[in-house]
N, C-alpha and C positions, 0 to 999 in steps of 0.2 A: 504494499499499499504506499502511495506516494503523496506528498504535499507539494503542490506545484503553484508557482506564482508567475504572472506574465512579466518576464524580465526584459523584453525588447522595447518597452514603451519609453518614449521621451515626452510625448504630449499628454501623458496621464500620470498622476501620482496620488496615492492616498496619503493625505497630510496627517489626519488624525481621525479617531473614531471613539465613540463612547456615549453613554446616556441615550442609547437608541438612535444615534445620528452618525453620519460620516461626513468628513470634510475632504473634498476631492478637487484636484485641479485637472481640467480638461482644456488643453492648450493654454491660453492666457487667462482663462476664467476659472474662478474657484466657487464651488457650489456646496451648500449644506443640504443633505437629503436624509430622510428617515432610513434606519437600518435596524431591523428587529433583532439581529444577532449581536449587536454592540451593547452588551449588558454591563460593561465595566465603566469606570470613570474616565472622562476625557483627560488627555495629557496636557492640553493647552486650556487656558481659561476661556470662559464664555466671551469675555471681552476680545480675546485674540481671535476667536472664531468669527465674531461679528465684524471685526476690523478687516479680516482677510477676505470674507465672502462677498462675491458679486451678487449672489442670489441664494434664496433659501426656499425649500419646499416644505410646507407644513401639511401633514396628513392628520385630519381630525377624526380620530377613532379611539375608542377606549382600550382596545386590545393592541398593545404595542408589540406583541410577540409574533403576530402574523398579519399579513395584508389581505384584504378582500378586494373584489372588483368594484365595490361600491365606494368610490373615493370621494371624500369631501375635503376641501382645502384648496391649496394652490400656491403659486410662487409669489414671493415678495422679492423685488430686485432693485438694485441701484441703477441710475441712468446709464451707466457704462455697459450694462449687460444687454446684448442683443437677443432677439428671439431665436436666432439660429446662427451657427458658425461652423467652420470646418476644422478638422484636426488631421494629422498625418500618422500613419503607422509604418514603421520600417523594420524589416528583418532580412538580413542578407541581401539578396537582390529583389526582395518583395518591397514595393513602395506603393501604398494606397492612400487615398484621401477619403474621409468619411464626414458626412454632414451630421451635426448634432443640433438639437433643438430642445427647448423647455416644453415638455408635454404636460397635459392635464393629469397624468398618472404619476408624475414625478420622475419618469424615465427621461433619458436624453438621447437615446438612439443606439447606444452600444452597451455591452457588458464587458468591461475592460479585462476581466479575468479570462475571457475567451481568447485573448492573444496567444496563449499557449496552444490552443487547438488550431488557430490559424497557421501557426508555424508548422504544426504536424501535417495539416492539409497541404501546405505549399511544398514541404520537403517530400512528402509521399508521392504526390503527383509528378514532381520533377525527377524522381528516380525511376519512374515507369517507362517502359518502351511502348506502351499502348499508344496508338496514333492519336486518338482523342477519347480519353476516358470520360465516362458519364457519371455525374455526381447529383445526388438528390439531397436537397436541404429542406428538412421538415421543421415546421414551427419556426420559419426562417427569419422572422422579425424584419429588421431593416437591411439585412442582406450582407453584412460584413463577410461572413464565411462564403457566401455566394460569389462576392467580388474576388476574394482570395482564390477560390477554386477556378474561377474564369480567368484570372490573371495568370494562373499556372498552366492554362491551356485546356481545361476540362470543358465539356459540354455540361451546362448546369440547368437543373430544373429546381426552381425556387417555389416552395409551397407554403402558403400561409393563409389563415382565415381572416386576416385584417386587410381591407382595401387600402387604408392609409399606410399600413406597413409596407405593402407591395409598392405603392407609389414612392415611398421614401427609398426603398431598395433600388428602384429604377433610377432615381436621382443619383444614388451612390454609384451605380453602374456608369452613368453618363459622366460623373465627375472623374472617373478613371479611364475615360476614353475607351470603354468596352461596349460590346453589343451582343445581342443574341442570347442573353439569359432568358429562359422560358419561364414566364410567370404563371403560377397556378393559384387562383383564388378559390380555395376549397378547404374543407376540413381534412387535416392531414391523415387521420385514421381512414376515412372513406377513400381518399386518393390512393393510399398504399394498398388497400383491399382491391381496388380496381386494377392497379398495376400487377398484382398477383394474377388476376384473371386474364389480363392481357398478355402475360408472359414476358413483360419487360424486365430488363436487368440493368444493374448499376455497378460501377466500380467503387463508388463511395456513397455512404449514407451518413448524414449528419442530422442529429435530432437534439433539440433542447426543449423538451415538453414542459409546459407549466403544470403546477399542481392541479389546476382546474381551468376550464375555459369553455367557450362557445364557438361553434362553427358558423359559417355564413347563413345557414338555414336553421340556426338554433340548436345544432347538434351539441350534445353535452360531452365534455371530455373530463374524466377524472383519472388522475395518474395511477393511483393504486388499483383501480378497477380495470384499466385498459392497457397498461404498459406491457404486460406479459404478451397479450395478443399482438400488439403493435410490433414488438421485437420479433415475435414468431413470423409475422408477415414480412418483415424486413429481411429475415433470413432467406425467404423465398425469392427475393428480388435482388439480393446481393450476389455478384459474381463469385465463383469459388476460388479464383486466383486473381492476383493483381487487384486487390480490393482493400478497402478500409471501412471501419465503422466507428462512429463517435456518438456517445450518449452523454449529455450533460443534464444534471437535475439540480434545481434549486428548490428543494422541498425540505423544510426544516424537520429533522428527526429521522430522515431516511439515510441509512448507511450506504456507502459506495458498494458494499457487498450485495445490495439488492439488485442493482443493474448487472453486476458481474454474474450473479447466480442465474438470472434470467437468460443472459446471453449464453452462458455455458450450456443451457438446456437446448439451444437451437443452432448455435454456430460451432464450427470446428476450428478453433484457433489455439495456438500454443504459447504465444508471447503476447501479453496484454499489459497495459498500464491502467491502473485504477487508483482512486483515492479522492483527495479533496483539493479543490482550488482555494487559494487565498490571495488577498491583496496585501502586499508588504507595506507597512506603515513607516513613516519617517520617525515615529516615536515608539517603535518596538512593540506595539500592540497590534499584531497582524489580524486581519479580518477574514473569517471563513466565508467562502462564496460558492458553496454547493459542491456536488460530487461529479466525478467524471469516470468514464470508461472509454477506452479506445484500443483498437487492435488493427493490425494489418494481416492479410492472408496472402 
């Protein structure tokens, strides 16, 4: 079991975390956002946080330990803070630009801990002799992983149940002078089920499923109830050679062994990486950011 943090960032850093909040720098802007796992005391004072921050998101809910999709609250920001801005990510020969924005859910368009997975995707595709590998990105959000896979030369199918998320991902594609990512506005579970029936195959599958969610037609997604079947179906569409699989989960209380044990049931792999992502703090109180499993075949 590994603990990994994204070490390639220059445009992101976790400055401090505590009292259910995190203080982060995205490019030249510093934000305060809620964080249910930051149970400890802050290293910096409240005055220092306030002085540093360009914007703060306040989530009005009684339960600080978990988030729901019923968000109340919003951003307070100083005049220097724009509604959207761009940052860069660099890793070896990988150079991408990503659009960030202040959303009504407190997100900004990326999950920085995923940088470690982006490196894995880029390295894997670049070592293959496959002419144009085919990669499926499920629950694909604003498409950073899709951009990385396309930059590496893969054919990319990007599936997400959020129309604004797909539009954002398309903007990220254009920012990087890319084209031909296929956008699928659909419930990820239903899409993979159809891909099994169609007999389609992929060299890479990336998934970052939420604990719960809704599809475009109101389809209900619950991680604990449907993850086993989703991974089973994924095993039916993943190529048996020259392929990779990535599962990320940000569900508090679930061990990385959960994803590993499900994957072992359906896939035949010998070398895997699994464990927990974290963000390295400038003040030595590192922040856990969910679990991961990834392997190559």
